[in-house]
N, C-alpha and C positions, 0 to 999 in steps of 0.2 A: 504494500499501499505506499502511495507517494502522498505526499504533504497536501495536494488535493484532488487524490484520488484518481487523475485520470492522467494516461499516458498515452502518447502515438508516436510511432517511428515510420520512417518508407525505406523503400529499397529497391533496385532496379537491375536487371541484369538484360542483354543485347541478345534477343531470340530471332535474329536476320536467317532466315533460311538459306541453304548451301543453293548456289547456282546451279547445283545437278537438279534440284528437285523440279518437278514444275510449277508454273508461275499461273495465278489467277484461276479463274473456273468460268470466263465468259464463253458462251454459247457462239458468237460470232469470232474468236479469235483466230488465227491461223499458227500462231507461234507456241511453242510447249514450254521451252525454257527461257528465264530471265536472261536481258541482253545485260543487268546491271542492277546496282543498287542506288535508289534516289535516295533514300533515309531509313536509317536503321530501322527496326521494330524493335519494341522494349516489352519487357513483361515487368509490371511495376506493383508493387506491393504495398499496403497501407496496412500495420497493425495498431490495434488499439486496446487499451486495458483501462477498466475502470477500477482496478482494483478486485473486482471477484468475477469478473468475465473477459474473455480475451478471445478478440477477433481478427482474423485477416481476411484481406480483401486483395484478390490478384486480379490485374486487368492486363488483358494480351491483345497486342495490335493484330490480330487474325481475324478472318472471316466467322466462322463457327467452330463449336468443338460438340463432339457427339456426347449425349449424357455419359458415356462409360468413359470417353475420353477426361469428362469432367470431374468423375467420381475419381478418377486415377489420381491428378492433379490435386483435389481435395485431400486424398489419403496423404499424398508426398509431403504438401504444406502441413497436413494436422500432426503427422510423425516428427517432421520437423520441429516442430515449435511446443509439442507435447500437448496440444489440444484436442478436444473431439472434432470429427471431421463434421459434423453439424456446425461448427464453429468457423467455416472457411465458405468465403462467397468468392466464384470465379464468374470475371464476363468477361465480352470480348467487344471489340469497338465495332465490329463487323466490317472488317476492313476488307475491301474488293481487290486490293492491288499486292498483296501476299502470297502467299499457300494455298491453294485450292483446299477443301474440306479432304479429310484422308482419304473418302471412299469417293470423289470425284476426279478420277484419273482414268478419262478413257482412251488416252493415247499408250498406255502402258509404259512411258518412258519416264524414268527418275523415279520409279515407284519405290525404290528400296531407299533414296533418298527422302522422300516424302513420308515413310513410314518409320524411317528413322527420327525424323524430327518431330513427328507428332510422340512419337516414341520417349523422344527426352523433354517433351515441354513439363511432363510433371516436375523432373530434376532442375528444371530451369525457374519454375515459379517456386520451388522451396529453396534455391538457393536467395532469390530475392526476397521471399518471408525471412529467411534467417538474417540477412541485411537489414531488415526494415525491426526485426526485435533487437539486432544488434542498438540500433538506432533510437529505442524507446525513450522517452524523457516526459517529465512533468508537461503536460500541456493546457492550451485552451482552445476555445474555436467559437467561430460567428459563422450564421447562415444569411444569405442573402441570394435575390434572383435581379437579373436584369432581362434584356430583350435583344432578339436578333432576328430578322427576317430573311438570311439567305435562304432557308430551308422554304423548298416549294414542295406543295403537292403534285405528285406525280403521276397521277392517274389522268392523263389526257386523252383527249378523243381526239384520233388524227381527221385531217379534212376529209379521208374516205371513211369518215364514221366509227373505225376501227380503234378500239379499246388500246392504246400505247403506253408503256411506262417514257415518260417524258415531262413535261411542264403543264400544269394545270393553274393557272393564277388566281383560279377562284374558289380552288378547292381548299378544305381545312388543314392548316397548320398548327403546330404549338410551338409559340417563338420562342418560349422561357430558355432563361440561361439558368440554370442553378449552380450555386456556388457553396461548397462549405469550405472555410477557410480554417484550418490548424495551426497555431505558433506555438514555441514554448515558453515559459514562463520569462525570460527573458525578449520576447516578443521575437524573436526568431524564426522565419517563416518554416514551419514542416511541410504541410501539404496544401495542395488545392486541388478539390475535387469538381470536377464539372460535369454537368448532366446539359445537354442539348439533343434535339428531335432531329436527326437527318442522316441519310444511308449515305455511306461511305464510297460511292459509284462515282466521286468525280474523274478518276482514273477508267478509264473503258477497255474494250476490246484492244485497241490499237495502242495502249501502254504494253511495253515489253519491259518495264523497270517495277523491280520492288520498293512498295511505297509504303509508308503506314497511311496514305490518302489525307485528309483533311483533319482527321481528329489527331493525327502524329501533330501536325502543324501546327495545331490549336493548341498542343500541350506545350511544344517548343516556345510558342509564343508567350503563354501564362508565365513558363518558367523565366522566359529572359526578362519580363516584365517585373517579376514577383519574387523570384528567388525561391519559389517554392515548387518541389515536384510536384507533377500533377499526373492525376488519375483521370481519365474521362468513362463516364458513364452516358450509355447509348439508352435513348427512350425510348418510346412506341414510334418506330420509323419507319413501321410497316409500308405508309401510302407518302413519306417525305424523302424528297432525295433534292441534289442540287439544282434539278432543274435547266433551263438551258445551258448551264455550263456544267452540265455532266456529260458522263462516257467520253472522253476526251484524253488526247495525252500530252496536253500541255502542261507543263511542270509549273509553270507560275499559277494557273488557275488553281489548282490544289494547294498552292502556299496562300495564295491570296484568301482562298475562302477560311482556311486553317485560322491566318491572322485576324479575319474578321469577327469570326466567333472567340478566338483567342483574346483579342483585346476588348471585347464588352467582358468576357469572364475576369480580364484582369481589373478594370473597372470596377467591377462588382467586389472583387477580392480587397481591392484597396481600400473602397470605402468602409468597409468594415471595421469596426472597433475591437479589437482582440486585447484586452478585456473590452466589453462594453461600459462606456463612460456615460456621465450626464456631464454638459457643459454649465457652469456655474459664473456667473461674473462675478470678477475680484475685486479689482479696483480701478480708478482711474490715475494715471501717470501723467503729468502736465510735462510737456516735452515740446512747448509752441503750440502745438495741436495738444487737446488732451486725448491721451490713449485711452481706451478700453482693454483691460486684461482679463482674461477668464481662466477659469480653473476646469482640468477635467479628471470629475471625480469617477471613480470605477463603480460600478453598478455591482452591488449583491448579486448573482448568477446561481443557481444548481449547479453541484457538481456533475458533469455531462456522464452520462450511464451508457454504456452496452449493452445492448439486448440483441437477442436473434430470436426469430421464428419460425418456422416452417409447416405449411399447411398443403395439403393439395384439393385442383377441383376434379370433378369431373366433365368434361367438355365434350357435346356430341360431335361425332366425326361421320363424315359423307361415305357412303355404299361406295367402296373399292372394286376394279377389277381383280378376277382371278389371279392369284400369283402368278401361276404358270404361264397366263396370257401376255401379261406385265413382262414377265422374264424373258418369253419369245420375242417380244415389240424390243425390248432394250437389246437383244442378243442381235438380231437382225439390223439395227442401227449401227451397232458396234461395227458389224463385219462391212456393212456399206460404206463406214467412215475410213477401216483400214483399207479397203480398195482404193478408195479414191486418194490416199495419200501414197498408196504403193502404186500407182497410176500416175501420180506428178499431176494430180489434177491441177487445176486453175484454185487462186485462192479462195472465190468467192463459191466455188463448188465443195471447198474443204468445210470453208467458214459454214454453208448449208446443213454439210451433213453432221458435223458438232452439233449446231443446234439441235436436228432431231435427237441424235444420240443423249442430250443433256436431258433433254426432256423427258425421254423415254426411260432414264436411268432415275430420274426423280419419281414419275410415275411408277415404276418398280419398287422405289424405296417406300412409297406411301402404301403400295398393296402388301410391301411384308410387313410394313410396321402397322396397319391401321385395318386391315383387311380382316372382315368378321365381325367386328366390333362396332356396337353401336357408342361408343363414349371410350376417352380416354383417360387418365388422370396426368393433370400437368401440376407440376408441384410451384408452389408461390413462394418466395424466399423472402423475408423481410430483416433487415438490419438498421437497428436505431444508434445513433452516435451524437449523444446529445438530443436535441432539439430536430435534428434532422435522422429522417427514416428513408431509406433505400428499399423500394420493394421491385421483385422482378422475377420474370418468370423466363422458359425455356425458349418461348416463339417470338414472332415476330408481329407484334399487333398493331394494329390501326392507331393512328396519332387521337382520333376522338375518344378510343378507350383509355388513353394515357390521361386525357385533360380531366377528363368525367372521374378516375380513380382519384386523380390529385384535389379535385373540387371538392370531393365528397369526404376526402380524408379527414379523421378528428385530430390530425397533427398539422401545424401550422407550416412544418416543410417537409412536405412529400414528392419526392421522386419516384416515378414508376416508368418501366423499360423492360424489355426483353432481352434474350440473348445472356442468359445468365444461369451459369451452370448445366448448358447443355443448348440444344435446338430443336425445335419441335414445327417448323413450317410457319405461314402467316397467319394471321388472324384476324380475318376483316370482319367489320360493322357487318350489318345485316344488311342494311340498305345498298350495299356496292355488289352483291351478289346478283342481281337483275343487270347491271353492266356489264358483269365479266371482266375480263382483264387478265392479266399475269398474275396477280395475288389471287385473284377468286380461283383461276384457271388450275393453279397449283396448291391450293391449301387442302389438307386434310378436313378441316374443321367446317361443321354444319353453320347456317346461319344465326343460330340462337346463340352460339358459343359466346360471342362479344359481350352480349348482356350477363350470361353467365357468369364471365370471368370477371366483369366489374364489380357485380355483389359480392364475389367471393372473395376479393382482393380488400374490399372494403371491409367486409365482416373481420378478416384477419388482421386490418390494421386496427378497428376499433377492439377488438379482443388484445392487441399489444399494448393500446392504450389505458384498457383498463387497469387501474390499481390493485383491486381485490385478484387479476390472475396472476 
């Protein structure tokens, strides 16, 4: 137990994959291996301790991890720190310019490197967590919010009437920039936890460099301005992206977008008084002009607590095709892709075959995972750090879901997002199903799932906030 009962520490390791591992996972890309590295990928750890509970949070600059991979990471971190697995949270930025998901390698090339990379992620994460534990020191915190309009609803209707993934200027977005500031007792910065809701799809199929996309450059911007180590927590970004600036290979665009969000986060961070103070007029000094002087008096605040909770909600799923049928389609698509590559076909033909293979592989995964089921259990993970509560799930929920949960939460500072401790596909709002589009076409979940999820997360938050529990 420390003097004020709350400690925090941060740690970071480089998790940039080898250039022999496949790059990204775009259906329209024609390259397999990356040409180089635009900026390093990171595993960043935050460890917090209120004297009774220790929690570790690992932030990874990758696109997705499976539930099994998340569990392996949580187990390695828990063993390294000597804490229960339930007290470890793993989230990903959902970066599309790094390694592809471990199972999404329809080229066959670089499979050993890809498998080795994901096999080492638990050790990388444990190393970052150990660095964070070694950095633990008495700390204080503050929470605030800003706003950025960089994110754009991506459910566009193209001129031919087809729903596409692009820019819908009139669609719903969540502009909140959520900031948790943690300083030590000497006011030296420890951490900045930044939440924003936008797909990291700035760099697209023609980009051939490993990059952390805009979240990585957001972190770098925040760190350059504040001196705090920055973690990113993705929001409910299922239907929000960088709009007309997305799917590019222009590195200046990704750096600019990251800097725009990062500058707003840094503005909020710098505006938080840690500890909180109340300004009181002191006296007037006669100096030619009468000069008013003020005192900043600390405001008594409760010691930050660390609390965790895990719940499960049963979400209804859509009927899936037979697994054998889905597998046959995936295998046929893979054969076609291999054939056009072997024949030295044009880039456009390879890209088209890759797209079909990706969609067929995704459909096979859904059939295997959700086939024959009416509902599936989706975990809800809650982490409270002082007045800030972070709620996360495995899937990719639409922004409207996140906004409603935050609005209904009993806590004054709540962040909700997906991409936590695994991956489970898109969770659209009910109104989106009649329109169709990529998110609806590939979701395993039924239209009723969104409303059920909102009620379940709000219920879990309410239970966490009940002092009798």
